[in-house]
C-alpha positions as CSV (number, residue, x, y, z in Angstrom):
1,M,76.1,82.3,230.5
2,S,72.8,81.6,229.2
3,L,71.3,81.5,225.4
4,Q,68.2,82.3,226.5
5,E,66.8,85.7,226.7
6,Q,65.2,85.3,230.7
7,P,65.1,82.9,233.2
8,G,62.4,80.1,232.8
9,A,62.0,80.4,229.2
10,D,62.8,77.1,228.3
11,A,59.5,76.2,229.7
12,H,58.1,78.7,226.2
13,R,61.2,78.1,224.1
14,G,60.2,76.5,220.2
15,P,61.9,74.1,218.4
16,T,64.5,76.4,216.5
17,D,65.7,77.4,220.6
18,P,68.5,76.6,222.1
19,P,68.1,74.5,225.4
20,A,68.8,76.2,228.5
21,D,72.3,74.7,228.3
22,A,73.4,75.0,224.9
23,V,77.1,76.0,224.7
24,M,78.2,78.1,221.9
25,P,80.7,76.1,219.6
26,E,83.8,77.9,218.7
27,R,84.5,78.3,215.1
28,H,87.2,76.0,213.5
29,P,91.0,76.9,213.7
30,E,90.9,76.3,210.4
31,A,88.1,78.2,208.9
32,P,88.1,80.7,205.8
33,E,89.1,84.0,207.1
34,P,86.1,86.8,208.0
35,G,85.3,87.8,204.2
36,A,86.9,85.0,202.1
37,W,84.4,83.6,199.6
38,L,83.1,80.3,200.5
39,G,82.4,78.8,197.0
40,T,80.1,76.1,196.1
41,H,79.9,72.5,197.9
42,Y,78.1,71.3,195.0
43,D,77.9,72.6,191.3
44,Q,74.4,71.3,190.8
45,C,73.4,73.0,194.4
46,F,70.3,75.3,193.6
47,G,71.6,78.0,196.3
48,C,75.0,78.2,195.1
49,G,75.6,75.5,192.1
50,E,77.0,77.7,189.4
51,R,75.5,75.0,186.8
52,R,71.5,75.4,187.5
53,P,71.2,78.8,185.2
54,E,67.3,79.0,186.9
55,G,69.4,78.8,191.0
56,L,70.0,81.7,193.3
57,H,74.0,81.4,192.3
58,L,74.0,82.7,196.4
59,R,77.8,84.1,196.8
60,I,78.8,83.7,200.6
61,A,81.7,85.2,202.6
62,A,83.2,84.1,206.0
63,G,81.7,86.7,208.5
64,P,83.0,87.1,212.2
65,G,82.9,84.2,214.9
66,V,80.8,81.7,213.5
67,S,78.9,83.7,210.9
68,V,78.1,83.8,207.0
69,A,77.0,87.3,204.9
70,A,75.7,86.3,201.7
71,E,73.7,87.9,198.5
72,F,72.2,86.9,195.5
73,E,70.0,89.1,193.1
74,V,66.2,88.0,192.6
75,A,66.0,86.5,188.9
76,E,62.9,86.3,186.8
77,A,62.9,82.7,187.2
78,H,62.7,83.1,190.9
79,Q,59.0,84.9,191.2
80,G,56.1,83.4,192.9
81,A,53.0,86.7,192.7
82,P,54.2,88.7,189.4
83,G,57.4,90.4,190.3
84,L,58.0,89.3,193.6
85,I,60.5,86.7,194.7
86,H,58.5,83.3,195.7
87,G,58.4,82.9,199.7
88,G,59.6,79.2,199.1
89,L,62.9,80.3,196.9
90,L,63.5,83.2,199.9
91,T,63.3,79.9,202.4
92,A,65.7,78.4,200.4
93,A,68.3,80.6,200.6
94,F,68.0,81.2,204.5
95,D,68.4,77.4,204.0
96,E,71.8,77.7,202.1
97,V,73.1,80.1,204.3
98,M,72.3,79.0,207.5
99,G,73.5,75.4,206.5
100,S,76.7,77.1,205.2
101,V,77.4,78.6,208.9
102,S,77.9,74.9,209.4
103,W,81.5,74.7,207.3
104,L,82.8,77.1,209.5
105,L,82.8,74.5,212.5
106,R,84.0,72.3,209.9
107,V,81.2,70.2,211.1
108,P,78.6,68.7,207.9
109,A,75.1,68.9,208.9
110,V,71.3,68.3,207.6
111,T,68.0,71.1,208.1
112,G,66.1,69.4,210.9
113,R,63.6,72.5,210.9
114,L,63.2,75.8,209.5
115,E,60.8,78.4,210.4
116,T,60.4,82.3,207.9
117,D,58.6,85.2,209.1
118,F,58.1,87.0,206.2
119,L,58.2,90.9,206.8
120,K,58.0,92.7,203.3
121,P,58.5,92.1,199.6
122,V,61.1,91.5,197.5
123,P,61.0,92.2,193.8
124,V,62.6,90.8,191.3
125,G,65.8,92.3,190.5
126,R,66.8,93.6,193.3
127,V,70.2,92.5,195.2
128,V,68.9,90.1,198.7
129,H,71.7,90.3,201.4
130,L,71.8,87.6,204.1
131,R,74.2,87.2,207.0
132,A,73.0,84.1,209.5
133,W,74.2,82.5,212.7
134,C,74.9,80.5,215.2
135,V,73.3,81.1,218.6
136,G,74.0,77.3,220.7
137,Q,74.9,74.4,220.2
138,A,73.0,70.9,222.1
139,G,75.0,67.5,221.1
140,R,74.7,66.9,217.4
141,K,72.2,69.9,217.6
142,F,73.5,73.6,215.8
143,Y,70.8,76.4,216.5
144,Y,70.8,79.2,213.9
145,R,69.4,82.6,212.3
146,S,69.2,84.1,209.7
147,Q,68.1,88.0,208.5
148,A,67.5,89.4,204.6
149,R,67.7,92.8,203.7
150,L,67.7,94.9,200.3
151,D,69.5,97.9,200.0
152,G,72.7,96.8,201.8
153,A,73.9,94.9,204.5
154,E,72.2,97.0,206.9
155,G,69.5,98.0,204.9
156,P,65.5,97.6,205.1
157,L,64.9,94.1,207.2
158,V,62.9,92.0,204.5
159,A,62.4,89.0,206.0
160,R,64.1,86.4,209.2
161,A,64.5,82.8,209.7
162,A,65.7,80.3,212.5
163,A,66.7,77.0,211.9
164,L,68.1,73.5,214.1
165,F,70.3,71.9,211.7
166,V,71.7,68.6,212.5
167,A,75.4,66.9,212.7
168,V,75.8,64.2,210.5
169,K,78.4,61.8,209.0
170,L,79.6,61.2,205.5
171,E,77.5,58.1,205.1
172,H,74.4,60.3,205.2
173,F,74.9,61.5,202.0
174,V,76.4,58.5,200.4
175,T,73.1,56.5,201.8
176,H,70.6,58.4,201.0
177,G,72.6,60.4,197.5
178,R,74.0,59.9,194.7
179,P,77.7,57.8,196.4
180,D,79.6,58.3,192.2
181,E,78.8,62.5,192.8
182,V,79.5,62.4,196.6
183,Q,83.1,61.0,195.7
184,A,83.4,63.7,193.2
185,V,83.3,65.8,195.4
186,L,85.7,64.5,197.5
187,E,87.9,63.9,194.9
188,D,87.5,67.7,194.1
189,P,89.5,69.7,197.0
190,H,90.1,73.1,194.7
191,R,86.4,73.3,193.4
192,Y,84.0,72.2,196.4
193,R,84.3,72.9,199.6
194,S,82.8,70.0,201.5
195,L,86.2,68.1,201.4
196,Q,87.6,69.7,204.4
197,A,84.6,68.9,206.6
198,F,84.1,65.8,205.4
199,E,88.2,64.8,206.4
200,L,87.7,66.0,209.8
201,N,84.7,64.4,210.4
202,P,84.7,61.1,208.7
């Protein structure tokens, strides 16, 4: 079955839309069960890290199929306009949550493109509930969607996002990041979730 909404839609597809020949990837058999917290992939990560006092402190859980759910509270440090979240930080939350979908596939991936639609204001002090899921794969490219809501997972929709992620190998992070810290993550599987994916995709 085609992932496009209608025949011929590929001619009008955008860069975050899966092509007509995309397939739906399968959740890895050793992925965490739905409802299990994923934990952080790096404690200095602005999105999910424990050691970033100004960070989003996203709590991300595995969802059904190839999906995740998450939440975070909008703090004073997250403001753009007075009393409202900075749009870039909400986009960062989408980036983190959609990137976490890759951990259910056990495929390390990086953001290639991310598009955000802001629908309603998001005030400081409110809890944002996010959901992200995969809509297709074409080779190394993975296509994701995400939604953000207030007042619970079924509350009013305040923003949505679409993204293209690209699968990479461990060498990407070693070459472009901090090799010593990458190694530290690999050596502490009880604290980080990165090891599982890197072991299966060396």
